[in-house]
C-alpha positions as CSV (number, residue, x, y, z in Angstrom):
1,M,68.0,85.2,83.4
2,Y,69.0,82.3,81.1
3,A,70.7,79.1,82.1
4,V,72.7,77.9,79.2
5,I,74.1,74.3,79.0
6,R,76.5,73.0,76.5
7,V,75.2,69.7,75.0
8,R,77.6,68.8,72.2
9,G,81.3,68.3,72.3
10,T,84.3,70.0,70.7
11,V,85.1,68.0,67.6
12,N,84.6,69.7,64.2
13,V,83.2,72.9,65.6
14,N,83.1,76.0,63.3
15,P,85.7,78.5,64.7
16,D,83.1,81.3,65.0
17,I,80.9,79.0,67.1
18,K,83.9,77.9,69.1
19,R,84.9,81.5,69.9
20,T,81.3,82.4,70.9
21,M,81.1,79.5,73.3
22,Q,84.5,80.4,74.7
23,L,83.2,83.9,75.3
24,M,80.2,82.4,77.2
25,R,82.7,80.2,79.2
26,L,81.1,77.0,77.7
27,T,84.3,75.1,77.0
28,R,83.1,71.5,77.9
29,T,80.1,69.4,77.6
30,N,77.6,69.6,80.5
31,H,78.9,73.0,81.7
32,C,76.2,75.5,82.6
33,V,76.4,79.3,82.9
34,L,74.0,82.0,83.9
35,I,73.5,84.8,81.2
36,E,71.4,87.9,81.5
37,E,68.7,88.4,78.9
38,N,69.8,91.1,76.5
39,P,70.2,91.5,72.7
40,V,74.0,90.7,72.8
41,S,73.5,87.4,74.7
42,K,70.5,86.5,72.5
43,G,72.7,87.0,69.4
44,M,75.4,84.7,71.0
45,L,72.9,82.1,71.7
46,Q,71.6,82.1,68.1
47,V,75.2,81.6,66.9
48,A,75.7,78.6,69.2
49,K,72.2,77.2,69.0
50,D,73.3,74.0,67.4
51,Y,75.6,73.1,70.4
52,V,73.7,74.5,73.5
53,T,70.3,74.5,75.1
54,W,68.9,77.4,77.2
55,G,65.9,78.6,79.0
56,E,64.6,80.8,81.8
57,I,65.7,79.5,85.2
58,N,63.4,79.6,88.2
59,K,64.3,80.4,91.9
60,E,64.2,76.9,93.3
61,T,66.4,75.5,90.5
62,L,68.8,78.4,90.8
63,M,69.1,77.9,94.6
64,A,69.8,74.2,94.1
65,L,72.3,74.9,91.4
66,I,74.3,77.4,93.5
67,A,74.1,75.2,96.7
68,K,75.1,71.9,95.0
69,R,77.3,73.0,92.1
70,G,78.5,76.5,92.9
71,K,82.3,76.5,93.6
72,L,84.9,78.9,94.7
73,M,88.6,78.9,93.7
74,G,90.1,75.7,95.0
75,D,86.8,73.8,94.5
76,A,85.4,74.9,97.9
77,P,81.6,75.0,97.9
78,I,79.6,78.2,98.2
79,T,78.1,78.2,101.7
80,D,75.8,80.7,103.6
81,E,78.8,81.5,105.9
82,Y,80.9,82.5,102.9
83,L,78.1,84.6,101.4
84,K,77.5,86.3,104.7
85,G,81.1,87.4,105.0
86,S,81.9,88.3,101.4
87,T,78.6,89.5,99.8
88,P,75.7,91.7,101.0
89,F,73.5,88.5,100.9
90,P,73.3,86.3,104.0
91,T,71.8,83.2,102.4
92,V,71.7,81.4,99.0
93,E,68.0,82.3,98.8
94,K,68.6,86.0,99.0
95,L,71.4,85.7,96.4
96,A,69.0,83.9,94.1
97,D,66.4,86.6,94.5
98,A,69.0,89.3,93.7
99,L,70.2,87.4,90.6
100,L,66.7,86.9,89.3
101,A,65.9,90.6,89.9
102,H,69.0,91.6,87.9
103,S,70.4,93.6,90.9
104,F,73.5,91.4,91.3
105,V,75.7,89.4,88.9
106,Y,76.9,85.9,89.8
107,K,80.4,86.5,88.7
108,D,80.7,89.5,91.1
109,I,81.0,87.1,94.1
110,P,84.6,87.2,95.1
111,E,86.7,84.1,94.1
112,V,83.7,82.3,92.5
113,K,84.0,80.1,89.4
114,P,81.6,81.6,86.9
115,L,80.3,78.2,85.6
116,F,78.6,75.1,87.0
117,R,80.0,71.6,86.2
118,L,77.0,69.3,85.9
119,N,76.6,65.6,85.5
120,P,75.1,64.1,82.3
121,P,71.3,64.1,82.7
122,K,69.6,61.0,84.3
123,Q,67.8,59.1,81.5
124,G,70.1,61.0,79.0
125,Y,69.4,63.6,76.3
126,R,66.7,62.9,73.7
127,T,69.1,63.4,70.8
128,I,71.9,66.0,70.5
129,K,71.5,66.5,66.8
130,R,68.0,68.1,66.7
131,S,66.3,71.0,68.3
132,V,63.7,70.8,71.1
133,Q,61.0,71.7,68.6
134,N,62.0,68.6,66.6
135,K,62.0,66.2,69.6
136,G,65.7,66.8,70.3
137,S,67.8,68.5,73.0
138,L,69.2,71.6,71.4
139,G,68.0,75.2,71.4
140,Y,65.6,77.3,73.4
141,R,63.4,75.2,75.8
142,K,61.7,77.9,77.9
143,D,60.9,76.6,81.4
144,A,61.8,73.0,80.6
145,I,65.4,73.9,81.3
146,N,64.6,73.6,85.0
147,T,63.7,69.9,84.8
148,L,66.8,69.3,82.8
149,I,69.0,71.0,85.4
150,Q,67.3,69.0,88.2
151,R,68.1,65.8,86.3
152,M,71.7,66.9,86.0
153,L,72.3,67.9,89.6
């Protein structure tokens, strides 16, 4: 499962890239979404690669992301009590296991907001105009997405 974060803003964005990011629900800077790894999502990430960064999320980071930044309609936090009553998973840890095993989809939780609103990263981005391979912040960053998300929580 990929965690995708929008790094760059909305000014002067190509309409095709703008539409792709709308389909991924990345409408604002520092928003994060969880996307399954399949050919369609990889194609969408390649279209938006100059505006987003992504990588494989691990269990600890996913649990922290859901617990701290997961929201329901009305900005209520996602708690273990809510999960126990409305999903087959009693805790955030069991939900994270199911999400990583691809047996459950995050947006299938009733009344959940399908994105995470994050703070800008502590110590900032390196640069938002170059890829990770060129000492920047854009593009595919493998497991380093976990450290970025931890800095943004």
